[in-house]
C-alpha atoms as one frame of an Amber mdcrd trajectory, in Angstrom:
protein
 -62.103 158.585-159.182 -59.594 158.612-162.034 -58.022 161.782-160.580 -57.590
 160.056-157.214 -56.202 156.907-158.818 -53.717 158.764-161.026 -52.492 161.001
-158.195 -52.209 158.092-155.776 -50.306 155.981-158.316 -47.946 158.851-159.145
 -47.020 159.421-155.489 -47.218 155.831-154.189 -43.899 154.310-153.140 -42.221
 151.503-155.059 -41.866 149.436-151.898 -44.183 149.113-148.947 -43.458 152.180
-146.851 -46.407 153.014-144.566 -45.649 156.738-144.256 -45.129 157.189-148.011
 -48.284 155.148-148.658 -50.349 157.433-146.405 -48.771 160.490-148.067 -49.864
 159.157-151.476 -53.395 158.554-150.156 -53.541 162.084-148.726 -52.320 163.647
-151.989 -54.789 161.575-153.997 -57.574 162.543-151.611 -56.716 166.226-151.887
 -56.737 165.999-155.702 -60.088 164.182-155.575 -61.599 166.891-153.357 -60.417
 169.598-155.751 -61.789 167.657-158.762 -65.171 167.182-157.037 -65.444 170.890
-156.239 -64.508 171.759-159.833 -67.178 169.332-161.118 -69.736 171.030-158.863
 -68.729 174.482-160.129 -68.797 173.368-163.774 -72.254 171.850-163.289 -73.521
 175.121-161.826 -71.865 177.158-164.576 -72.890 174.967-167.545 -76.315 173.764
-166.409 -77.285 176.600-164.092 -77.955 174.116-161.291 -76.409 171.243-159.391
 -78.207 167.905-159.079 -78.964 166.605-155.579 -76.821 163.520-156.287 -73.826
 165.695-157.165 -74.313 167.792-154.004 -74.539 164.608-151.914 -71.502 162.987
-153.541 -69.392 166.141-153.307 -70.332 166.665-149.656 -69.250 163.106-148.858
 -66.046 163.435-150.884 -65.121 166.658-149.101 -66.228 165.363-145.687 -64.590
 161.954-145.783 -61.638 163.296-147.745 -61.041 165.889-145.036 -61.186 163.168
-142.381 -58.675 161.111-144.390 -56.307 164.070-144.621 -56.762 165.097-140.972
 -56.335 161.613-139.485 -53.996 160.233-142.156 -56.170 157.129-142.454 -57.336
 155.708-145.796 -60.350 153.979-144.245 -62.385 157.177-144.581 -61.848 157.183
-148.352 -62.784 153.509-148.476 -66.070 153.811-146.564 -67.289 156.820-148.561
 -68.532 154.699-151.515 -70.324 152.371-149.107 -72.157 155.316-147.564 -73.040
 156.749-150.983 -74.319 153.384-152.208 -76.267 152.818-148.988 -77.733 156.318
-149.170 -78.879 155.885-152.766 -80.144 152.343-152.164 -82.099 153.241-149.037
 -83.543 156.377-150.656 -84.682 154.504-153.776 -86.078 151.496-151.914 -87.580
 153.599-149.132 -89.459 155.768-151.606 -90.522 152.672-153.545 -91.736 150.520
-150.640 -93.033 153.120-148.192 -94.237 155.916-150.448 -94.863 154.098-153.717
 -92.691 156.652-155.542 -90.042 156.134-158.177 -87.300 158.609-157.290 -85.362
 157.925-160.472 -88.238 159.451-162.416 -87.408 162.851-160.913 -83.791 162.572
-162.023 -84.079 160.770-165.352 -87.522 161.441-166.810 -86.191 163.398-169.785
 -83.827 160.544-170.665 -86.507 157.827-170.627 -89.499 159.197-172.532 -92.606
 157.044-172.569 -91.634 154.856-169.618 -94.737 153.772-167.697 -95.267 154.238
-163.964 -94.605 150.519-163.514 -91.369 150.849-165.500 -90.192 153.733-163.316
 -91.086 151.793-160.168 -89.153 148.721-161.312 -86.176 150.780-162.442 -86.000
 152.545-159.064 -86.405 149.271-157.184 -83.773 147.478-159.256 -81.245 150.286
-158.867 -81.992 150.431-155.145 -81.085 146.765-154.727 -78.064 147.161-156.992
 -76.770 150.047-154.867 -77.151 147.911-151.718 -75.210 145.139-153.464 -72.441
 147.625-154.352 -72.318 148.810-150.727 -71.858 145.231-149.511 -69.279 144.502
-152.219 -67.294 147.646-151.396 -67.244 146.704-147.720 -66.110 143.153-148.485
 -63.348 144.290-150.843 -62.243 147.021-148.450 -61.611 144.406-145.757 -60.064
 141.743-147.990 -57.798 143.702-150.372 -54.821 145.990-149.977 -55.606 149.678
-150.414 -54.140 149.767-153.915 -56.020 146.629-154.991 -59.227 148.067-153.545
 -58.573 151.279-155.455 -58.118 149.406-158.734 -61.331 147.488-158.041 -63.200
 150.782-158.330 -62.091 150.927-161.955 -62.029 147.245-162.939 -64.892 145.818
-160.856 -67.397 148.536-159.970 -67.455 150.367-163.306 -67.935 147.205-165.422
 -70.574 145.883-162.999 -72.487 149.152-163.222 -72.197 149.144-167.001 -73.448
 145.546-167.219 -76.276 146.183-164.770 -77.389 149.175-166.824 -77.579 146.991
-169.931 -79.602 144.333-168.094 -82.281 146.970-167.516 -82.852 147.665-171.226
 -85.333 144.789-171.845 -87.400 145.869-168.832 -87.354 149.496-170.001 -88.491
 148.493-173.488 -91.221 146.254-172.070 -92.582 149.147-170.021 -92.876 151.683
-172.794 -89.502 153.295-173.269 -89.868 155.326-176.445 -87.382 154.345-179.119
 -87.254 156.501-182.231 -87.296 154.630-185.510 -84.698 156.985-186.974 -82.277
 159.494-185.592 -83.384 163.121-185.874 -80.469 163.731-188.210 -81.737 161.094
-190.632 -85.342 162.342-190.452 -84.257 165.765-191.668 -81.890 164.486-194.337
 -82.462 166.207-197.681 -83.570 164.018-200.579 -80.839 162.735-202.828 -80.757
 162.558-206.560
């Protein structure tokens, strides 16, 4: 997103010129597509695999980015986050309510050692609802803000909200068995002094 924002800002016109504005959007979109493909390649190279979420996000970035470039219309870039958020929200809630499964466990189990089944279920459910909220918020902001203001909202609204939401989950994670080491591994292996 930062690549898109920086490229768009660099090429955006000083005054409101529709053609120059669309050109800036197209250049930003092209840079974003390239960055997404590079991220996919780096993930494959460094980790030996690509996560399903990264495949999904990259496919949407390339797909909707291509539509933006082809039609010269920024709306395709703006609806992409809504579709990603809806996809994640529906997948998490669908698995939770209809299958009784916590999909986040598959993706994050190594990061949350000791979390109980109930903890995983709540985490998946909470993130599912949060993603639906983000989809609705993106749609509302897309229709009520200028393109540039909407773009800045990705940085100054969505990122802080996600950060805050993540922190609100910590008490629930701790309540449901998240393992917290008493000391860092570095301190455990510290040689005796003196």
